[in-house]
Backbone atoms as SQL, in Angstrom:
CREATE TABLE atoms (id INTEGER PRIMARY KEY, chain TEXT, resi INTEGER, resn TEXT, atom TEXT, x REAL, y REAL, z REAL);
INSERT INTO atoms VALUES
  (1, 'A', 1, 'MET', 'N', 6.651, 6.773, -11.968),
  (2, 'A', 1, 'MET', 'CA', 5.796, 6.209, -10.953),
  (3, 'A', 1, 'MET', 'C', 6.654, 5.315, -10.066),
  (4, 'A', 2, 'ASN', 'N', 6.657, 5.613, -8.780),
  (5, 'A', 2, 'ASN', 'CA', 7.468, 4.817, -7.863),
  (6, 'A', 2, 'ASN', 'C', 6.585, 3.874, -7.047),
  (7, 'A', 3, 'LEU', 'N', 7.190, 3.166, -6.121),
  (8, 'A', 3, 'LEU', 'CA', 6.489, 2.145, -5.354),
  (9, 'A', 3, 'LEU', 'C', 5.363, 2.728, -4.507),
  (10, 'A', 4, 'SER', 'N', 5.544, 3.906, -3.958),
  (11, 'A', 4, 'SER', 'CA', 4.498, 4.493, -3.126),
  (12, 'A', 4, 'SER', 'C', 3.261, 4.844, -3.954),
  (13, 'A', 5, 'ASP', 'N', 3.448, 5.268, -5.190),
  (14, 'A', 5, 'ASP', 'CA', 2.299, 5.540, -6.062),
  (15, 'A', 5, 'ASP', 'C', 1.540, 4.260, -6.397),
  (16, 'A', 6, 'VAL', 'N', 2.269, 3.206, -6.680),
  (17, 'A', 6, 'VAL', 'CA', 1.640, 1.922, -6.997),
  (18, 'A', 6, 'VAL', 'C', 0.873, 1.398, -5.780),
  (19, 'A', 7, 'ALA', 'N', 1.458, 1.527, -4.591),
  (20, 'A', 7, 'ALA', 'CA', 0.786, 1.063, -3.374),
  (21, 'A', 7, 'ALA', 'C', -0.480, 1.863, -3.099),
  (22, 'A', 8, 'LEU', 'N', -0.463, 3.149, -3.376),
  (23, 'A', 8, 'LEU', 'CA', -1.651, 3.978, -3.178),
  (24, 'A', 8, 'LEU', 'C', -2.762, 3.574, -4.140),
  (25, 'A', 9, 'ILE', 'N', -2.420, 3.351, -5.383),
  (26, 'A', 9, 'ILE', 'CA', -3.413, 2.910, -6.370),
  (27, 'A', 9, 'ILE', 'C', -3.953, 1.530, -5.998),
  (28, 'A', 10, 'ALA', 'N', -3.076, 0.632, -5.559),
  (29, 'A', 10, 'ALA', 'CA', -3.513, -0.711, -5.180),
  (30, 'A', 10, 'ALA', 'C', -4.419, -0.685, -3.956),
  (31, 'A', 11, 'SER', 'N', -4.142, 0.205, -3.001),
  (32, 'A', 11, 'SER', 'CA', -5.009, 0.282, -1.822),
  (33, 'A', 11, 'SER', 'C', -6.409, 0.752, -2.202),
  (34, 'A', 12, 'VAL', 'N', -6.506, 1.694, -3.121),
  (35, 'A', 12, 'VAL', 'CA', -7.820, 2.144, -3.599),
  (36, 'A', 12, 'VAL', 'C', -8.527, 1.003, -4.331),
  (37, 'A', 13, 'ALA', 'N', -7.797, 0.254, -5.136),
  (38, 'A', 13, 'ALA', 'CA', -8.397, -0.860, -5.872),
  (39, 'A', 13, 'ALA', 'C', -8.908, -1.937, -4.917),
  (40, 'A', 14, 'VAL', 'N', -8.152, -2.251, -3.874),
  (41, 'A', 14, 'VAL', 'CA', -8.580, -3.266, -2.916),
  (42, 'A', 14, 'VAL', 'C', -9.815, -2.794, -2.156),
  (43, 'A', 15, 'LEU', 'N', -9.869, -1.519, -1.805),
  (44, 'A', 15, 'LEU', 'CA', -11.060, -0.992, -1.140),
  (45, 'A', 15, 'LEU', 'C', -12.284, -1.066, -2.049),
  (46, 'A', 16, 'ILE', 'N', -12.099, -0.794, -3.320),
  (47, 'A', 16, 'ILE', 'CA', -13.213, -0.889, -4.268),
  (48, 'A', 16, 'ILE', 'C', -13.708, -2.334, -4.366),
  (49, 'A', 17, 'VAL', 'N', -12.784, -3.292, -4.415),
  (50, 'A', 17, 'VAL', 'CA', -13.174, -4.703, -4.460),
  (51, 'A', 17, 'VAL', 'C', -13.923, -5.094, -3.190),
  (52, 'A', 18, 'ALA', 'N', -13.457, -4.621, -2.041),
  (53, 'A', 18, 'ALA', 'CA', -14.131, -4.941, -0.778),
  (54, 'A', 18, 'ALA', 'C', -15.546, -4.377, -0.752),
  (55, 'A', 19, 'ILE', 'N', -15.718, -3.156, -1.233),
  (56, 'A', 19, 'ILE', 'CA', -17.049, -2.536, -1.243),
  (57, 'A', 19, 'ILE', 'C', -17.970, -3.249, -2.219),
  (58, 'A', 20, 'VAL', 'N', -17.467, -3.586, -3.397),
  (59, 'A', 20, 'VAL', 'CA', -18.288, -4.288, -4.389),
  (60, 'A', 20, 'VAL', 'C', -18.696, -5.668, -3.862),
  (61, 'A', 21, 'ASP', 'N', -17.760, -6.397, -3.265),
  (62, 'A', 21, 'ASP', 'CA', -18.086, -7.720, -2.727),
  (63, 'A', 21, 'ASP', 'C', -19.083, -7.615, -1.574),
  (64, 'A', 22, 'TRP', 'N', -18.950, -6.605, -0.745),
  (65, 'A', 22, 'TRP', 'CA', -19.874, -6.409, 0.370),
  (66, 'A', 22, 'TRP', 'C', -21.278, -6.142, -0.141),
  (67, 'A', 23, 'ARG', 'N', -21.397, -5.279, -1.153),
  (68, 'A', 23, 'ARG', 'CA', -22.717, -4.962, -1.708),
  (69, 'A', 23, 'ARG', 'C', -23.319, -6.150, -2.454),
  (70, 'A', 24, 'ARG', 'N', -22.463, -6.948, -3.111),
  (71, 'A', 24, 'ARG', 'CA', -22.912, -8.107, -3.864),
  (72, 'A', 24, 'ARG', 'C', -23.359, -9.238, -2.952),
  (73, 'A', 25, 'GLY', 'N', -22.723, -9.325, -1.805),
  (74, 'A', 25, 'GLY', 'CA', -23.050, -10.392, -0.870),
  (75, 'A', 25, 'GLY', 'C', -22.254, -11.657, -1.073),
  (76, 'A', 26, 'LYS', 'N', -21.312, -11.642, -1.971),
  (77, 'A', 26, 'LYS', 'CA', -20.453, -12.807, -2.169),
  (78, 'A', 26, 'LYS', 'C', -19.076, -12.340, -2.623),
  (79, 'A', 27, 'THR', 'N', -18.098, -13.178, -2.321),
  (80, 'A', 27, 'THR', 'CA', -16.730, -12.859, -2.670),
  (81, 'A', 27, 'THR', 'C', -16.038, -14.126, -3.160),
  (82, 'A', 28, 'GLY', 'N', -14.988, -13.989, -3.904),
  (83, 'A', 28, 'GLY', 'CA', -14.240, -15.135, -4.379),
  (84, 'A', 28, 'GLY', 'C', -14.394, -15.361, -5.863),
  (85, 'A', 29, 'LEU', 'N', -13.766, -16.410, -6.322),
  (86, 'A', 29, 'LEU', 'CA', -13.773, -16.767, -7.739),
  (87, 'A', 29, 'LEU', 'C', -14.279, -18.185, -7.924),
  (88, 'A', 30, 'LEU', 'N', -15.077, -18.396, -8.928),
  (89, 'A', 30, 'LEU', 'CA', -15.554, -19.708, -9.354),
  (90, 'A', 30, 'LEU', 'C', -16.086, -20.538, -8.185),
  (91, 'A', 31, 'ASN', 'N', -15.441, -21.647, -7.869),
  (92, 'A', 31, 'ASN', 'CA', -15.929, -22.544, -6.821),
  (93, 'A', 31, 'ASN', 'C', -15.554, -22.087, -5.412),
  (94, 'A', 32, 'LEU', 'N', -14.730, -21.084, -5.293),
  (95, 'A', 32, 'LEU', 'CA', -14.253, -20.637, -3.993),
  (96, 'A', 32, 'LEU', 'C', -15.054, -19.442, -3.471),
  (97, 'A', 33, 'GLN', 'N', -16.318, -19.348, -3.798),
  (98, 'A', 33, 'GLN', 'CA', -17.117, -18.199, -3.404),
  (99, 'A', 33, 'GLN', 'C', -17.609, -18.336, -1.968),
  (100, 'A', 34, 'LEU', 'N', -17.518, -17.232, -1.255),
  (101, 'A', 34, 'LEU', 'CA', -18.075, -17.135, 0.087),
  (102, 'A', 34, 'LEU', 'C', -19.291, -16.219, -0.002),
  (103, 'A', 35, 'THR', 'N', -20.399, -16.611, 0.616),
  (104, 'A', 35, 'THR', 'CA', -21.602, -15.795, 0.564),
  (105, 'A', 35, 'THR', 'C', -22.059, -15.456, 1.974),
  (106, 'A', 36, 'LYS', 'N', -22.873, -14.398, 2.067),
  (107, 'A', 36, 'LYS', 'CA', -23.421, -13.996, 3.359),
  (108, 'A', 36, 'LYS', 'C', -24.354, -15.071, 3.919),
  (109, 'A', 37, 'GLU', 'N', -25.096, -15.741, 3.050),
  (110, 'A', 37, 'GLU', 'CA', -26.104, -16.692, 3.503),
  (111, 'A', 37, 'GLU', 'C', -25.499, -18.032, 3.929),
  (112, 'A', 38, 'LYS', 'N', -24.571, -18.564, 3.122),
  (113, 'A', 38, 'LYS', 'CA', -24.037, -19.908, 3.395),
  (114, 'A', 38, 'LYS', 'C', -22.912, -19.890, 4.422),
  (115, 'A', 39, 'THR', 'N', -21.982, -18.969, 4.272),
  (116, 'A', 39, 'THR', 'CA', -20.818, -18.903, 5.170),
  (117, 'A', 39, 'THR', 'C', -20.619, -17.469, 5.643),
  (118, 'A', 40, 'PRO', 'N', -21.468, -16.993, 6.562),
  (119, 'A', 40, 'PRO', 'CA', -21.372, -15.584, 6.960),
  (120, 'A', 40, 'PRO', 'C', -20.065, -15.230, 7.664),
  (121, 'A', 41, 'ASP', 'N', -19.570, -16.124, 8.528),
  (122, 'A', 41, 'ASP', 'CA', -18.332, -15.807, 9.248),
  (123, 'A', 41, 'ASP', 'C', -17.150, -15.682, 8.294),
  (124, 'A', 42, 'LYS', 'N', -17.020, -16.638, 7.400),
  (125, 'A', 42, 'LYS', 'CA', -15.903, -16.603, 6.448),
  (126, 'A', 42, 'LYS', 'C', -16.032, -15.426, 5.490),
  (127, 'A', 43, 'PHE', 'N', -17.257, -15.083, 5.128),
  (128, 'A', 43, 'PHE', 'CA', -17.478, -13.935, 4.248),
  (129, 'A', 43, 'PHE', 'C', -16.983, -12.655, 4.914),
  (130, 'A', 44, 'TRP', 'N', -17.356, -12.449, 6.163),
  (131, 'A', 44, 'TRP', 'CA', -16.928, -11.233, 6.854),
  (132, 'A', 44, 'TRP', 'C', -15.433, -11.233, 7.132),
  (133, 'A', 45, 'TYR', 'N', -14.861, -12.412, 7.374),
  (134, 'A', 45, 'TYR', 'CA', -13.407, -12.489, 7.531),
  (135, 'A', 45, 'TYR', 'C', -12.699, -12.060, 6.247),
  (136, 'A', 46, 'ALA', 'N', -13.258, -12.443, 5.106),
  (137, 'A', 46, 'ALA', 'CA', -12.661, -12.054, 3.829),
  (138, 'A', 46, 'ALA', 'C', -12.756, -10.545, 3.620),
  (139, 'A', 47, 'ILE', 'N', -13.891, -9.946, 3.966),
  (140, 'A', 47, 'ILE', 'CA', -14.041, -8.494, 3.831),
  (141, 'A', 47, 'ILE', 'C', -13.060, -7.770, 4.746),
  (142, 'A', 48, 'VAL', 'N', -12.922, -8.244, 5.980),
  (143, 'A', 48, 'VAL', 'CA', -11.966, -7.634, 6.914),
  (144, 'A', 48, 'VAL', 'C', -10.540, -7.810, 6.400),
  (145, 'A', 49, 'LEU', 'N', -10.242, -8.952, 5.794),
  (146, 'A', 49, 'LEU', 'CA', -8.914, -9.168, 5.216),
  (147, 'A', 49, 'LEU', 'C', -8.642, -8.179, 4.083),
  (148, 'A', 50, 'TYR', 'N', -9.640, -7.949, 3.226),
  (149, 'A', 50, 'TYR', 'CA', -9.499, -6.938, 2.177),
  (150, 'A', 50, 'TYR', 'C', -9.153, -5.575, 2.774),
  (151, 'A', 51, 'ILE', 'N', -9.876, -5.198, 3.811),
  (152, 'A', 51, 'ILE', 'CA', -9.655, -3.881, 4.426),
  (153, 'A', 51, 'ILE', 'C', -8.273, -3.814, 5.058),
  (154, 'A', 52, 'ASN', 'N', -7.834, -4.898, 5.695),
  (155, 'A', 52, 'ASN', 'CA', -6.492, -4.918, 6.286),
  (156, 'A', 52, 'ASN', 'C', -5.412, -4.808, 5.212),
  (157, 'A', 53, 'ILE', 'N', -5.609, -5.454, 4.095),
  (158, 'A', 53, 'ILE', 'CA', -4.650, -5.345, 2.990),
  (159, 'A', 53, 'ILE', 'C', -4.600, -3.912, 2.487),
  (160, 'A', 54, 'ALA', 'N', -5.763, -3.271, 2.370),
  (161, 'A', 54, 'ALA', 'CA', -5.800, -1.883, 1.909),
  (162, 'A', 54, 'ALA', 'C', -5.086, -0.961, 2.891),
  (163, 'A', 55, 'ILE', 'N', -5.270, -1.184, 4.184),
  (164, 'A', 55, 'ILE', 'CA', -4.579, -0.360, 5.184),
  (165, 'A', 55, 'ILE', 'C', -3.072, -0.579, 5.104),
  (166, 'A', 56, 'GLY', 'N', -2.653, -1.827, 4.932),
  (167, 'A', 56, 'GLY', 'CA', -1.223, -2.112, 4.790),
  (168, 'A', 56, 'GLY', 'C', -0.622, -1.451, 3.558),
  (169, 'A', 57, 'LEU', 'N', -1.343, -1.479, 2.456),
  (170, 'A', 57, 'LEU', 'CA', -0.852, -0.823, 1.243),
  (171, 'A', 57, 'LEU', 'C', -0.829, 0.694, 1.405),
  (172, 'A', 58, 'LEU', 'N', -1.817, 1.225, 2.122),
  (173, 'A', 58, 'LEU', 'CA', -1.826, 2.662, 2.380),
  (174, 'A', 58, 'LEU', 'C', -0.631, 3.053, 3.253),
  (175, 'A', 59, 'TRP', 'N', -0.314, 2.227, 4.238),
  (176, 'A', 59, 'TRP', 'CA', 0.862, 2.471, 5.068),
  (177, 'A', 59, 'TRP', 'C', 2.132, 2.396, 4.218),
  (178, 'A', 60, 'LEU', 'N', 2.192, 1.404, 3.330),
  (179, 'A', 60, 'LEU', 'CA', 3.356, 1.254, 2.465),
  (180, 'A', 60, 'LEU', 'C', 3.512, 2.464, 1.545),
  (181, 'A', 61, 'SER', 'N', 2.405, 3.023, 1.089),
  (182, 'A', 61, 'SER', 'CA', 2.499, 4.187, 0.210),
  (183, 'A', 61, 'SER', 'C', 3.044, 5.400, 0.962),
  (184, 'A', 62, 'GLY', 'N', 2.811, 5.464, 2.256),
  (185, 'A', 62, 'GLY', 'CA', 3.354, 6.563, 3.044),
  (186, 'A', 62, 'GLY', 'C', 4.812, 6.394, 3.397),
  (187, 'A', 63, 'MET', 'N', 5.327, 5.184, 3.299),
  (188, 'A', 63, 'MET', 'CA', 6.723, 4.933, 3.651),
  (189, 'A', 63, 'MET', 'C', 7.687, 5.389, 2.565),
  (190, 'A', 64, 'GLY', 'N', 7.220, 5.492, 1.342),
  (191, 'A', 64, 'GLY', 'CA', 8.097, 5.927, 0.254),
  (192, 'A', 64, 'GLY', 'C', 8.282, 7.431, 0.320),
  (193, 'A', 65, 'GLY', 'N', 9.485, 7.849, 0.210),
  (194, 'A', 65, 'GLY', 'CA', 9.774, 9.269, 0.235),
  (195, 'A', 65, 'GLY', 'C', 10.644, 9.657, -0.942),
  (196, 'A', 66, 'GLU', 'N', 11.169, 10.826, -0.870),
  (197, 'A', 66, 'GLU', 'CA', 12.088, 11.276, -1.898),
  (198, 'A', 66, 'GLU', 'C', 13.384, 10.477, -1.789),
  (199, 'A', 67, 'PRO', 'N', 13.883, 9.987, -2.888),
  (200, 'A', 67, 'PRO', 'CA', 15.140, 9.234, -2.822),
  (201, 'A', 67, 'PRO', 'C', 16.297, 10.166, -2.441),
  (202, 'A', 68, 'GLU', 'N', 17.252, 9.609, -1.718),
  (203, 'A', 68, 'GLU', 'CA', 18.400, 10.400, -1.313),
  (204, 'A', 68, 'GLU', 'C', 19.239, 10.752, -2.534),
  (205, 'A', 69, 'THR', 'N', 19.699, 11.966, -2.559),
  (206, 'A', 69, 'THR', 'CA', 20.517, 12.396, -3.687),
  (207, 'A', 69, 'THR', 'C', 21.938, 11.883, -3.500),
  (208, 'A', 70, 'GLN', 'N', 22.531, 11.526, -4.583),
  (209, 'A', 70, 'GLN', 'CA', 23.908, 11.063, -4.567),
  (210, 'A', 70, 'GLN', 'C', 24.815, 12.259, -4.827),
  (211, 'A', 71, 'CYS', 'N', 25.838, 12.388, -4.016),
  (212, 'A', 71, 'CYS', 'CA', 26.773, 13.498, -4.167),
  (213, 'A', 71, 'CYS', 'C', 27.867, 13.122, -5.149),
  (214, 'A', 72, 'GLY', 'N', 28.364, 14.130, -5.796),
  (215, 'A', 72, 'GLY', 'CA', 29.492, 13.910, -6.679),
  (216, 'A', 72, 'GLY', 'C', 29.208, 14.404, -8.082),
  (217, 'A', 73, 'GLY', 'N', 30.268, 14.621, -8.790),
  (218, 'A', 73, 'GLY', 'CA', 30.135, 15.093, -10.156),
  (219, 'A', 73, 'GLY', 'C', 30.078, 16.616, -10.202),
  (220, 'A', 74, 'ALA', 'N', 30.186, 17.148, -11.379),
  (221, 'A', 74, 'ALA', 'CA', 30.189, 18.599, -11.543),
  (222, 'A', 74, 'ALA', 'C', 28.798, 19.191, -11.366),
  (223, 'A', 75, 'ASP', 'N', 27.764, 18.454, -11.718),
  (224, 'A', 75, 'ASP', 'CA', 26.411, 19.009, -11.641),
  (225, 'A', 75, 'ASP', 'C', 25.767, 18.833, -10.270),
  (226, 'A', 76, 'ASN', 'N', 26.322, 18.008, -9.375),
  (227, 'A', 76, 'ASN', 'CA', 25.735, 17.769, -8.066),
  (228, 'A', 76, 'ASN', 'C', 26.827, 17.713, -6.999),
  (229, 'A', 77, 'PRO', 'N', 27.446, 18.860, -6.672),
  (230, 'A', 77, 'PRO', 'CA', 28.503, 18.832, -5.656),
  (231, 'A', 77, 'PRO', 'C', 27.904, 18.697, -4.251),
  (232, 'A', 78, 'CYS', 'N', 28.684, 18.167, -3.325),
  (233, 'A', 78, 'CYS', 'CA', 28.249, 18.018, -1.931),
  (234, 'A', 78, 'CYS', 'C', 29.084, 18.927, -1.054),
  (235, 'A', 79, 'ASP', 'N', 28.414, 19.549, -0.096),
  (236, 'A', 79, 'ASP', 'CA', 29.106, 20.350, 0.902),
  (237, 'A', 79, 'ASP', 'C', 29.212, 19.525, 2.175),
  (238, 'A', 80, 'ILE', 'N', 30.432, 19.360, 2.658),
  (239, 'A', 80, 'ILE', 'CA', 30.665, 18.601, 3.887),
  (240, 'A', 80, 'ILE', 'C', 31.069, 19.591, 4.958),
  (241, 'A', 81, 'VAL', 'N', 30.282, 19.588, 6.040),
  (242, 'A', 81, 'VAL', 'CA', 30.546, 20.507, 7.148),
  (243, 'A', 81, 'VAL', 'C', 31.020, 19.687, 8.329),
  (244, 'A', 82, 'VAL', 'N', 32.181, 20.029, 8.843),
  (245, 'A', 82, 'VAL', 'CA', 32.726, 19.367, 10.017),
  (246, 'A', 82, 'VAL', 'C', 32.807, 20.403, 11.124),
  (247, 'A', 83, 'GLU', 'N', 32.047, 20.190, 12.177),
  (248, 'A', 83, 'GLU', 'CA', 32.035, 21.146, 13.274),
  (249, 'A', 83, 'GLU', 'C', 33.108, 20.790, 14.284),
  (250, 'A', 84, 'GLY', 'N', 33.720, 21.805, 14.829),
  (251, 'A', 84, 'GLY', 'CA', 34.735, 21.610, 15.855),
  (252, 'A', 84, 'GLY', 'C', 36.103, 21.212, 15.319),
  (253, 'A', 85, 'ALA', 'N', 36.276, 21.257, 14.026),
  (254, 'A', 85, 'ALA', 'CA', 37.561, 20.894, 13.456),
  (255, 'A', 85, 'ALA', 'C', 38.504, 22.083, 13.522),
  (256, 'A', 86, 'VAL', 'N', 39.766, 21.800, 13.780),
  (257, 'A', 86, 'VAL', 'CA', 40.772, 22.847, 13.825),
  (258, 'A', 86, 'VAL', 'C', 41.552, 22.777, 12.527),
  (259, 'A', 87, 'ALA', 'N', 41.596, 23.908, 11.834),
  (260, 'A', 87, 'ALA', 'CA', 42.292, 23.932, 10.560),
  (261, 'A', 87, 'ALA', 'C', 43.705, 24.397, 10.722);
């Protein structure tokens, strides 16, 4: 499992938390709870922040690609092509 897989799983988890908090009507932990009724602006800012984090993690998961292969050794030789060279 590489970094792009972890970022993809984390983006799904953050989206799930955002949806659950939206349906519940409150977000946060213990004394730091934001609710739709008491602090509607801050509540919606928190939901938008969750979604932005999920989008960032989704972007990060797309940035990971196949690692570059290292040349050398008997099992992984490299072919070097030089164009225009005179032998």
